[in-house]
LOMI-481196 format. One record per residue (C-alpha): residue number from 1; x, y, z; residue in three letters. Coordinates in nm, 4 decimals, decimal comma. Layout:
BEGIN
R   num          u          v          w   residuo
R   NUM          X          Y          Z       ALA
...
//
This chain:
BEGIN
R   num          u          v          w   residuo
R     1     0,0000     0,0000     0,0000       MET
R     2     0,2865     0,2407     0,0831       LYS
R     3     0,4417     0,1716    -0,2570       ARG
R     4     0,1075     0,2486    -0,4290       TRP
R     5     0,0721     0,5839    -0,2490       PHE
R     6     0,4370     0,6677    -0,3290       LEU
R     7     0,3797     0,5936    -0,6991       GLY
R     8     0,0705     0,8144    -0,7137       VAL
R     9     0,2585     1,1011    -0,5466       ALA
R    10     0,5495     1,0772    -0,7919       LEU
R    11     0,3094     1,0647    -1,0904       LEU
R    12     0,1245     1,3749    -0,9655       THR
R    13     0,4508     1,5680    -0,9192       LEU
R    14     0,5644     1,4798    -1,2723       ALA
R    15     0,2379     1,6017    -1,4230       CYS
R    16     0,2667     1,9319    -1,2383       GLN
R    17     0,6179     1,9929    -1,3790       LYS
R    18     0,5047     1,9154    -1,7340       ALA
R    19     0,2083     2,1591    -1,7266       ALA
R    20     0,2706     2,5045    -1,8901       PRO
R    21     0,2920     2,7975    -1,6518       PRO
R    22     0,0073     3,0518    -1,6415       SER
R    23     0,0854     3,3722    -1,8413       ALA
R    24    -0,1549     3,5875    -1,6469       GLY
R    25    -0,3144     3,7291    -1,9716       GLY
R    26    -0,2959     3,7070    -2,3497       PRO
R    27     0,0365     3,6317    -2,5124       LEU
R    28     0,2100     3,9349    -2,6582       PRO
R    29     0,1716     3,9898    -3,0304       ASP
R    30     0,4706     3,8792    -3,2363       ARG
R    31     0,5519     3,9053    -3,6031       GLY
R    32     0,6397     3,6129    -3,8233       ASP
R    33     0,9766     3,7059    -3,9674       ALA
R    34     0,9712     3,4226    -4,2168       GLY
R    35     0,6477     3,5402    -4,3749       GLN
R    36     0,7108     3,9149    -4,3207       ASN
R    37     0,3985     3,9375    -4,1085       ARG
R    38     0,3336     4,1420    -3,7990       VAL
R    39     0,0417     4,1539    -3,5575       THR
R    40    -0,0373     4,4471    -3,3303       VAL
R    41    -0,3017     4,5319    -3,0758       ASP
R    42    -0,6351     4,6352    -3,2303       ARG
R    43    -0,6397     4,9373    -3,0033       GLN
R    44    -0,3792     5,0966    -3,2281       LEU
R    45    -0,6392     5,0994    -3,5058       LEU
R    46    -0,9250     5,2300    -3,2949       THR
R    47    -0,7070     5,5017    -3,1387       SER
R    48    -0,5884     5,6218    -3,4786       GLY
R    49    -0,2209     5,5521    -3,4260       ARG
R    50    -0,2420     5,3149    -3,7210       VAL
R    51    -0,4595     5,4301    -4,0121       LYS
R    52    -0,5519     5,2484    -4,3328       LEU
R    53    -0,6370     5,3694    -4,6796       SER
R    54    -0,7105     5,1829    -5,0031       PRO
R    55    -0,4732     5,1808    -5,2989       VAL
R    56    -0,6358     5,3893    -5,5721       VAL
R    57    -0,5768     5,4441    -5,9409       THR
R    58    -0,5410     5,8095    -6,0310       ARG
R    59    -0,3123     6,0642    -6,1922       SER
R    60    -0,0870     6,3004    -5,9976       ILE
R    61    -0,0542     6,6664    -6,0799       SER
R    62     0,2879     6,7681    -6,2044       GLY
R    63     0,3010     7,0511    -5,9503       GLU
R    64     0,5212     7,0100    -5,6461       LEU
R    65     0,4411     7,1950    -5,3207       ARG
R    66     0,7239     7,2165    -5,0691       VAL
R    67     0,8275     7,4320    -4,7757       ALA
R    68     1,0569     7,7293    -4,8322       GLY
R    69     1,2476     7,9761    -4,6148       GLU
R    70     1,3058     8,3411    -4,7013       VAL
R    71     1,6717     8,4308    -4,6633       ARG
R    72     1,8871     8,7338    -4,7230       SER
R    73     2,1213     8,6823    -5,0151       ASN
R    74     2,4841     8,7918    -5,0384       GLU
R    75     2,3930     9,1621    -5,0465       SER
R    76     2,0833     9,1335    -4,8317       GLY
R    77     2,2414     9,1459    -4,4858       SER
R    78     2,5586     9,2815    -4,3315       ALA
R    79     2,7303     9,3349    -3,9983       GLU
R    80     2,9026     9,6534    -3,8852       ALA
R    81     3,1792     9,6928    -3,6294       GLY
R    82     3,5325     9,8215    -3,5772       THR
R    83     3,8797     9,6778    -3,6345       LEU
R    84     4,0079     9,8085    -3,3014       VAL
R    85     3,9130     9,7999    -2,9363       ALA
R    86     3,7552    10,1012    -2,7703       GLY
R    87     3,4400    10,2448    -2,6156       ARG
R    88     3,1275    10,3799    -2,7789       VAL
R    89     3,1274    10,7593    -2,7642       ALA
R    90     2,7930    10,8137    -2,9370       SER
R    91     2,5119    10,6206    -3,1048       LEU
R    92     2,3677    10,7805    -3,4146       GLU
R    93     2,0846    10,5374    -3,5042       VAL
R    94     1,8320    10,3214    -3,3250       ALA
R    95     1,7038     9,9732    -3,4034       GLU
R    96     1,4547     9,9832    -3,6863       GLY
R    97     1,6109    10,2934    -3,8418       ALA
R    98     1,6463    10,3070    -4,2180       LYS
R    99     2,0052    10,3831    -4,3168       VAL
R   100     2,2018    10,4483    -4,6337       LYS
R   101     2,5226    10,2808    -4,7344       ARG
R   102     2,8188    10,4550    -4,5678       GLY
R   103     2,6022    10,6304    -4,3083       GLN
R   104     2,7613    10,6658    -3,9642       VAL
R   105     2,5946    10,4388    -3,7090       LEU
R   106     2,8155    10,5161    -3,4096       ALA
R   107     3,1431    10,6768    -3,3041       TRP
R   108     3,4047    10,4866    -3,1039       VAL
R   109     3,6943    10,6227    -2,8981       ASP
R   110     3,9891    10,3982    -2,9871       ALA
R   111     4,3342    10,4528    -2,8230       PRO
R   112     4,5045    10,2442    -3,0913       GLU
R   113     4,3735    10,4743    -3,3626       VAL
R   114     4,4826    10,7755    -3,1585       ALA
R   115     4,8382    10,6370    -3,1490       ARG
R   116     4,8256    10,5788    -3,5253       ALA
R   117     4,7109    10,9382    -3,5764       ALA
R   118     4,9974    11,0644    -3,3575       ALA
R   119     5,2473    10,8579    -3,5574       ASP
R   120     5,1051    11,0111    -3,8733       LEU
R   121     5,1655    11,3616    -3,7396       LEU
R   122     5,5290    11,2733    -3,6624       LEU
R   123     5,5761    11,1151    -4,0050       ALA
R   124     5,4269    11,4217    -4,1678       ARG
R   125     5,6724    11,6481    -3,9784       ALA
R   126     5,9713    11,4296    -4,0730       HIS
R   127     5,8590    11,4323    -4,4356       ALA
R   128     5,8336    11,8115    -4,4340       ALA
R   129     6,1846    11,8477    -4,2886       VAL
R   130     6,3308    11,5955    -4,5342       ALA
R   131     6,1642    11,7707    -4,8287       GLU
R   132     6,3078    12,1048    -4,7163       HIS
R   133     6,6589    11,9559    -4,6874       LYS
R   134     6,6377    11,8014    -5,0333       ARG
R   135     6,5169    12,1284    -5,1871       ALA
R   136     6,8024    12,3218    -5,0200       ARG
R   137     7,0673    12,0723    -5,1375       GLN
R   138     6,9320    12,0884    -5,4921       GLU
R   139     6,9555    12,4699    -5,4794       THR
R   140     7,3127    12,4521    -5,3516       LEU
R   141     7,3998    12,1938    -5,6152       ASP
R   142     7,2823    12,4338    -5,8849       THR
R   143     7,5295    12,6878    -5,7505       ALA
R   144     7,7975    12,4186    -5,7109       SER
R   145     7,8002    12,4923    -5,3398       ALA
R   146     7,7480    12,1357    -5,2113       THR
R   147     7,8895    11,7915    -5,2644       SER
R   148     7,7385    11,5050    -5,4591       LYS
R   149     7,7211    11,2885    -5,1461       ASN
R   150     7,5302    11,5524    -4,9499       ALA
R   151     7,2746    11,5819    -5,2319       LEU
R   152     7,2317    11,2048    -5,2528       ASP
R   153     7,1881    11,1807    -4,8764       ASP
R   154     6,9211    11,4521    -4,8775       ALA
R   155     6,7300    11,2839    -5,1588       ARG
R   156     6,7482    10,9430    -4,9859       ALA
R   157     6,6276    11,0918    -4,6589       GLU
R   158     6,3377    11,2607    -4,8381       ASP
R   159     6,2380    10,9363    -5,0090       GLN
R   160     6,2475    10,7450    -4,6790       ALA
R   161     6,0368    11,0120    -4,5072       ALA
R   162     5,7766    10,9943    -4,7859       ARG
R   163     5,7575    10,6164    -4,7467       ALA
R   164     5,7203    10,6530    -4,3705       GLU
R   165     5,4354    10,9007    -4,4199       LEU
R   166     5,2628    10,6708    -4,6668       LEU
R   167     5,2883    10,3797    -4,4246       ALA
R   168     5,1415    10,5914    -4,1418       ALA
R   169     4,8527    10,7045    -4,3626       ARG
R   170     4,7842    10,3445    -4,4701       THR
R   171     4,7740    10,2169    -4,1122       LEU
R   172     4,5441    10,4940    -3,9932       LEU
R   173     4,3061    10,4473    -4,2842       THR
R   174     4,2947    10,0709    -4,2418       SER
R   175     4,1988    10,1167    -3,8748       LEU
R   176     3,9116    10,3406    -3,9762       GLY
R   177     4,0591    10,6707    -3,8622       GLY
R   178     4,0676    10,9987    -4,0527       ALA
R   179     4,3881    11,1942    -4,1131       GLU
R   180     4,4143    11,4852    -3,8674       PRO
R   181     4,4676    11,8362    -3,9909       THR
R   182     4,7842    12,0320    -3,9166       SER
R   183     4,6925    12,3089    -3,6770       ASN
R   184     4,9598    12,4470    -3,4453       PRO
R   185     4,6956    12,5871    -3,2109       ASP
R   186     4,5531    12,2399    -3,1311       VAL
R   187     4,6898    12,1108    -2,8006       THR
R   188     4,5356    11,7599    -2,8163       ALA
R   189     4,3554    11,5393    -3,0655       LEU
R   190     4,0262    11,3645    -3,0066       ILE
R   191     4,0334    11,0664    -3,2392       VAL
R   192     3,7102    10,8755    -3,2925       ARG
R   193     3,6414    10,5919    -3,5335       VAL
R   194     3,3138    10,5940    -3,7259       PRO
R   195     3,1089    10,2748    -3,7575       VAL
R   196     2,9474    10,2905    -4,1014       ARG
R   197     2,6687    10,0927    -4,2653       ALA
R   198     2,8106     9,8527    -4,5284       PRO
R   199     2,4757     9,8398    -4,7142       ILE
R   200     2,1519    10,0334    -4,7297       ALA
R   201     1,8689     9,8846    -4,5291       GLY
R   202     1,7164     9,8629    -4,1835       ILE
R   203     1,9047     9,8336    -3,8544       VAL
R   204     1,7701     9,4971    -3,7405       ALA
R   205     1,9935     9,4538    -3,4366       GLU
R   206     2,2117     9,6698    -3,2110       ARG
R   207     2,4509     9,4874    -2,9795       ASN
R   208     2,6115     9,7780    -2,7941       VAL
R   209     2,5173    10,0612    -2,5568       VAL
R   210     2,6563    10,4068    -2,5039       LEU
R   211     2,9908    10,3742    -2,3268       GLY
R   212     3,0093    10,0034    -2,3895       GLY
R   213     3,3380     9,8404    -2,4803       SER
R   214     3,3928     9,7093    -2,8315       VAL
R   215     3,6531     9,4903    -2,9985       SER
R   216     3,7430     9,3729    -3,3439       ALA
R   217     3,5545     9,0441    -3,3066       ASP
R   218     3,2296     9,2031    -3,1865       LYS
R   219     2,9371     9,2840    -3,4145       THR
R   220     2,7840     9,6178    -3,3190       LEU
R   221     2,5013     9,6413    -3,5732       PHE
R   222     2,3237     9,4018    -3,8072       ARG
R   223     2,1598     9,5530    -4,1123       ILE
R   224     1,9021     9,3858    -4,3356       VAL
R   225     1,8256     9,5173    -4,6821       ALA
R   226     1,4642     9,6200    -4,7333       ASP
R   227     1,4542     9,5422    -5,1044       SER
R   228     1,3110     9,2162    -5,2384       GLN
R   229     1,6037     9,1994    -5,4796       SER
R   230     1,8154     9,1237    -5,1726       SER
R   231     1,6086     8,8184    -5,0776       PHE
R   232     1,6232     8,4603    -5,1936       SER
R   233     1,4060     8,1601    -5,1102       ILE
R   234     1,5475     7,8219    -5,0152       LEU
R   235     1,3025     7,5411    -5,0948       ALA
R   236     1,3466     7,1854    -4,9636       ARG
R   237     1,2617     6,9244    -5,2281       VAL
R   238     1,2373     6,5620    -5,1048       PRO
R   239     1,5026     6,3338    -5,2514       GLU
R   240     1,2253     6,0886    -5,3478       THR
R   241     1,0964     6,3339    -5,6105       VAL
R   242     1,2561     6,2160    -5,9331       SER
R   243     1,1806     6,5242    -6,1452       ALA
R   244     1,3941     6,7829    -5,9684       LYS
R   245     1,3321     7,1540    -6,0483       PRO
R   246     1,5482     7,2843    -6,3305       GLN
R   247     1,7233     7,6209    -6,3529       VAL
R   248     1,4841     7,8797    -6,4931       GLY
R   249     1,1703     7,6916    -6,3890       ALA
R   250     0,8906     7,9096    -6,2544       SER
R   251     0,7385     7,8810    -5,9079       ALA
R   252     0,4561     8,0378    -5,7116       THR
R   253     0,5258     8,1661    -5,3598       ILE
R   254     0,2362     8,1377    -5,1147       VAL
R   255     0,2508     8,3025    -4,7685       PRO
R   256     0,1888     8,1052    -4,4517       ARG
R   257    -0,0851     8,1951    -4,2052       GLY
R   258    -0,3690     8,4227    -4,3139       ASN
R   259    -0,1878     8,5748    -4,6083       GLY
R   260    -0,3771     8,5505    -4,9344       SER
R   261    -0,1384     8,7153    -5,1789       GLY
R   262     0,1043     8,5215    -5,3968       THR
R   263     0,4023     8,6122    -5,6111       CYS
R   264     0,6326     8,4500    -5,8630       GLN
R   265     0,9928     8,3299    -5,8492       ALA
R   266     1,2469     8,1563    -6,0714       LEU
R   267     1,4731     7,8643    -5,9855       VAL
R   268     1,8380     7,9756    -5,9782       GLU
R   269     1,9856     7,6346    -5,8961       GLY
R   270     2,0410     7,3856    -5,6167       SER
R   271     2,3005     7,3638    -5,3412       LEU
R   272     2,4241     7,0416    -5,4977       GLY
R   273     2,3693     6,7796    -5,2283       GLY
R   274     2,1105     6,5946    -5,0226       ILE
R   275     2,0847     6,7074    -4,6599       ASP
R   276     2,1596     6,4061    -4,4387       SER
R   277     1,9111     6,5157    -4,1714       GLN
R   278     1,6066     6,6147    -4,3775       THR
R   279     1,6797     6,3994    -4,6867       ARG
R   280     1,5970     6,6948    -4,9086       THR
R   281     1,7651     6,8894    -5,1882       LEU
R   282     1,7929     7,2632    -5,1214       ALA
R   283     1,6814     7,4663    -5,4241       VAL
R   284     1,7406     7,8412    -5,4427       ARG
R   285     1,4802     8,0693    -5,5998       LEU
R   286     1,4882     8,4398    -5,6881       ALA
R   287     1,1560     8,6204    -5,6218       PRO
R   288     1,0357     8,8937    -5,8563       ASP
R   289     0,9213     9,2469    -5,7701       LYS
R   290     0,5736     9,1288    -5,6738       SER
R   291     0,7197     8,9622    -5,3624       CYS
R   292     0,7529     9,2843    -5,1639       ALA
R   293     0,5749     9,1203    -4,8689       TRP
R   294     0,8559     8,8715    -4,8084       LEU
R   295     1,0303     8,8945    -4,4709       ILE
R   296     1,3735     8,7334    -4,4124       PRO
R   297     1,3499     8,4366    -4,1784       GLY
R   298     0,9841     8,3618    -4,2549       SER
R   299     0,8533     8,0376    -4,4035       PHE
R   300     0,6461     8,0154    -4,7209       VAL
R   301     0,4994     7,7455    -4,9420       ASP
R   302     0,6671     7,7011    -5,2802       VAL
R   303     0,4625     7,5553    -5,5655       ILE
R   304     0,7006     7,4426    -5,8362       LEU
R   305     0,5587     7,4108    -6,1837       ALA
R   306     0,5848     7,0802    -6,3713       SER
R   307     0,8974     7,0292    -6,5787       THR
R   308     0,8848     7,0147    -6,9561       GLY
R   309     0,5445     7,0059    -7,1238       ASP
R   310     0,3996     6,7545    -6,8759       ARG
R   311     0,0975     6,8809    -6,6822       THR
R   312     0,0316     6,5560    -6,4938       SER
R   313     0,1818     6,2130    -6,4430       LEU
R   314     0,0208     5,9122    -6,6151       PRO
R   315    -0,2599     5,7453    -6,4203       ALA
R   316    -0,1475     5,4581    -6,1980       GLY
R   317    -0,1647     5,3078    -5,8520       LEU
R   318    -0,1060     5,5819    -5,5976       VAL
R   319    -0,0315     5,5753    -5,2222       VAL
R   320     0,0744     5,8488    -4,9804       PRO
R   321     0,4479     5,8778    -4,9252       ARG
R   322     0,3872     5,8192    -4,5543       SER
R   323     0,2858     5,4617    -4,6400       ALA
R   324     0,6340     5,3728    -4,7672       ILE
R   325     0,9165     5,2824    -4,5286       VAL
R   326     1,2599     5,1373    -4,5870       ASP
R   327     1,2981     4,7768    -4,4742       VAL
R   328     1,6359     4,6127    -4,5425       HIS
R   329     1,7075     4,8703    -4,8111       GLY
R   330     1,3805     4,8189    -5,0017       LYS
R   331     1,0723     5,0444    -5,0173       PRO
R   332     0,8057     4,8564    -4,8243       THR
R   333     0,4318     4,8955    -4,7631       VAL
R   334     0,2306     4,7261    -4,4868       PHE
R   335    -0,0843     4,5631    -4,6278       VAL
R   336    -0,3779     4,4810    -4,3991       ALA
R   337    -0,4489     4,1105    -4,3467       GLY
R   338    -0,7794     3,9263    -4,3053       SER
R   339    -0,8010     3,9909    -3,9298       ALA
R   340    -0,7842     4,3329    -3,7638       PRO
R   341    -0,4321     4,4066    -3,6436       GLY
R   342    -0,2637     4,1672    -3,8867       GLU
R   343    -0,0370     4,3110    -4,1566       PHE
R   344     0,2123     4,1849    -4,4105       SER
R   345     0,5224     4,3777    -4,5154       ALA
R   346     0,5414     4,3884    -4,8920       ARG
R   347     0,8275     4,5251    -5,0980       ALA
R   348     0,7126     4,7536    -5,3799       VAL
R   349     0,8638     4,9319    -5,6753       GLN
R   350     0,7925     5,3039    -5,6667       THR
R   351     0,7559     5,5342    -5,9632       GLY
R   352     0,7197     5,9100    -5,9978       ASP
R   353     0,5220     6,1373    -5,7696       GLY
R   354     0,5100     6,4639    -5,5846       ASP
R   355     0,5808     6,5709    -5,2273       ALA
R   356     0,2736     6,3916    -5,0870       ASP
R   357     0,2009     6,0937    -5,3122       ARG
R   358     0,3914     5,8403    -5,5185       VAL
R   359     0,2939     5,5905    -5,7867       THR
R   360     0,3485     5,2163    -5,7401       ILE
R   361     0,4783     5,0279    -6,0437       ASP
R   362     0,4577     4,6808    -5,8878       SER
R   363     0,3828     4,5054    -5,5598       GLY
R   364     0,0271     4,6284    -5,4916       LEU
R   365    -0,3189     4,5970    -5,6400       SER
R   366    -0,5992     4,8511    -5,6535       ALA
R   367    -0,8301     4,8364    -5,3538       GLY
R   368    -0,5849     4,6794    -5,1096       GLU
R   369    -0,5812     4,8426    -4,7679       GLN
R   370    -0,2391     4,9784    -4,6739       VAL
R   371    -0,1096     5,1553    -4,3650       VAL
R   372    -0,0817     5,5300    -4,4304       VAL
R   373    -0,0099     5,6348    -4,0706       GLU
R   374     0,1902     5,4251    -3,8265       GLY
R   375     0,4073     5,2470    -4,0837       ALA
R   376     0,7195     5,3218    -3,8792       LEU
R   377     0,5547     5,1644    -3,5751       LEU
R   378     0,4874     4,8452    -3,7710       LEU
R   379     0,8414     4,8492    -3,9037       LYS
R   380     0,9665     4,8514    -3,5454       GLY
R   381     0,7465     4,5513    -3,4614       GLU
R   382     0,8750     4,3685    -3,7692       LEU
R   383     1,2372     4,4341    -3,6777       VAL
R   384     1,1705     4,3202    -3,3212       ARG
R   385     1,0129     4,0012    -3,4501       ALA
R   386     1,3164     3,9386    -3,6735       ASP
R   387     1,5492     3,9788    -3,3769       LEU
R   388     1,3440     3,7436    -3,1620       GLU
R   389     1,3349     3,4873    -3,4383       GLY
R   390     1,7097     3,4972    -3,5003       SER
//
């Protein structure tokens, strides 16, 4: 009897070890890496994190609408400052003031320029003395009352003094100072350096106060041209758009916000490379005179006209660009399965398109439901399933 009870106890213990443990809820969804399938919670569909749309057959307009930024071109903005250290003695303009090219924006007391002006006065005096000596030796030489060596020395000294004066003038001018006048009644010089506007425009920024210290590496004023000829527009064209804008192509500029006016622009060229962050090609456009409302730094919509004589792309299967993701280097679309929350990753061959839509040459059929929002989420689930299956 003891053996019988012992056998029953051992059999019961073995059965308990073989039974699967309780998971405490439904098993987590997992993708089938071998069949490129992925299953997600249905709540993602009901909450809108994953949205579906049918594949349709239609034509795409040849127009391309992209975002653009208004920028100042090479002559559209400038910075003003000094080449020497000093302190601001006076401010002649305020922020927002309209200035002309060469107009004085401020005056700066600069000791270095004062020393250069003093050196110029000394060089000017030496040059005057040397010129007088040379003239006297030449007069004596005419009367045969001097030696050849004395005349040569006077001429050499005069030439050296002229060179010294020229060097002093060059240094003072390069530092922004003006040559002082010769006035024996002046007991001291007040030397101030003018800060001038490099271009005509509006004082957009002032980075100094009265009495503030300045240096050669400090920008005191920033000036923005107020003419639309000084603006350019930088449009970002997605690299997936095969028909890139050509030089000379026309474009329509549309303001953001409540603005209703539009103007025209011409494509000047591209910056020559794809931006690694935005995956776009920067295209530069020159607005015409009707774009007087443009403001540097603002964003606009750029509608690029179709290239060549094509007004629209041939009709074909079309999906939003948001439906296409890169999986293992191939453009891929997630197609809805028979049950809610089930999807299959399907590689497709894309054709032409615009900024929002793209045609599908192969891999899909009209009417199939594809993921148009949340494709990146499904890609993450697919990659996770691949890792778990490896």
